C-alpha positions as CSV (number, residue, x, y, z in Angstrom):
1,M,193.3,288.5,-18.7
2,L,193.7,285.7,-21.1
3,V,196.8,283.7,-20.9
4,P,199.3,285.5,-23.1
5,E,201.3,283.8,-25.8
6,E,204.4,281.8,-25.0
7,V,207.4,283.9,-24.0
8,L,210.5,283.5,-26.3
9,P,214.1,284.5,-25.7
10,S,213.9,286.8,-28.7
11,H,211.2,288.9,-27.0
12,F,213.9,290.4,-24.7
13,S,216.0,291.8,-27.5
14,T,213.5,292.9,-30.2
15,L,210.9,295.6,-30.6
16,R,207.3,295.4,-31.8
17,R,204.2,297.6,-31.6
18,T,202.1,295.2,-29.5
19,P,203.3,294.4,-26.0
20,F,205.3,291.2,-25.6
21,P,203.7,288.6,-23.3
22,H,206.2,289.1,-20.5
23,V,205.2,292.8,-20.4
24,L,201.5,291.8,-20.1
25,I,202.5,289.3,-17.3
26,E,204.4,292.0,-15.4
27,Q,201.5,294.4,-15.8
28,R,199.1,291.8,-14.4
29,L,201.5,291.2,-11.4
30,L,201.7,294.9,-10.7
31,H,197.9,295.2,-10.7
32,M,197.5,292.1,-8.5
33,G,200.0,293.5,-6.0
34,G,198.1,296.8,-5.8
35,N,200.3,298.9,-8.1
36,G,202.9,301.3,-6.8
37,A,205.5,300.0,-4.3
38,E,203.3,297.1,-3.2
39,G,202.9,296.0,-6.8
40,M,206.6,296.1,-7.5
41,S,207.3,294.1,-4.3
42,F,204.7,291.5,-5.3
43,R,206.2,291.3,-8.8
44,K,209.6,290.7,-7.3
45,Q,208.3,288.0,-5.0
46,V,206.6,286.2,-7.9
47,L,209.7,286.4,-10.2
48,A,211.8,285.0,-7.4
49,A,209.3,282.2,-6.7
50,A,209.2,281.3,-10.4
51,G,213.0,281.0,-10.6
52,W,214.5,284.4,-11.5
53,P,217.7,284.5,-9.5
54,H,218.7,288.1,-10.2
55,D,217.9,291.3,-8.5
56,G,215.8,294.1,-10.0
57,L,218.8,295.8,-11.6
58,V,219.6,292.9,-13.9
59,P,217.8,293.3,-17.3
60,F,216.0,290.2,-18.6
61,A,217.9,290.6,-21.9
62,K,221.1,289.7,-20.1
63,Y,219.8,286.2,-19.3
64,P,217.0,285.7,-21.9
65,D,216.8,281.9,-21.4
66,Q,216.3,282.3,-17.6
67,A,213.8,285.1,-18.2
68,T,211.9,283.0,-20.7
69,S,211.7,280.0,-18.3
70,T,210.6,282.3,-15.4
71,F,207.9,284.1,-17.3
72,N,206.6,280.9,-19.0
73,R,206.3,279.3,-15.6
74,I,204.3,282.3,-14.3
75,R,202.2,282.2,-17.5
76,L,201.2,278.6,-16.9
77,V,199.8,279.3,-13.4
78,L,198.5,282.8,-13.9
79,R,194.7,282.8,-14.3
80,E,192.1,285.5,-14.4
81,D,191.0,284.7,-10.8
82,S,194.5,284.2,-9.4
83,A,195.0,285.6,-5.9
84,Q,198.4,286.7,-4.6
85,D,198.7,283.8,-2.1
86,S,197.6,281.1,-4.5
87,L,199.9,282.3,-7.2
88,L,202.9,282.4,-4.9
89,Q,202.0,278.9,-3.5
90,A,201.7,277.5,-7.0
91,L,205.1,278.8,-8.0
92,S,206.9,277.8,-4.8
93,P,208.8,274.5,-4.7
94,A,206.9,271.7,-2.9
């Protein structure tokens, strides 16, 4: 996966035909985590490590600036060869 375009706050409140970058990032995280329940759990861990302070029931559109910051942080460390552990380690505070 190439690094998607920068995530913008407007992405959480508009529609377009092509997937927004945060959707591509979420798809990649689900795939990395093994899809299904394991993928969702990994996605949740990564979002939390990147700074998303809300649970899974809070929509990104409710806090678009926080969501933008979170996804752009993930975007900067997510690479084609990213492994679960190295991704979580790169996002965790030192």
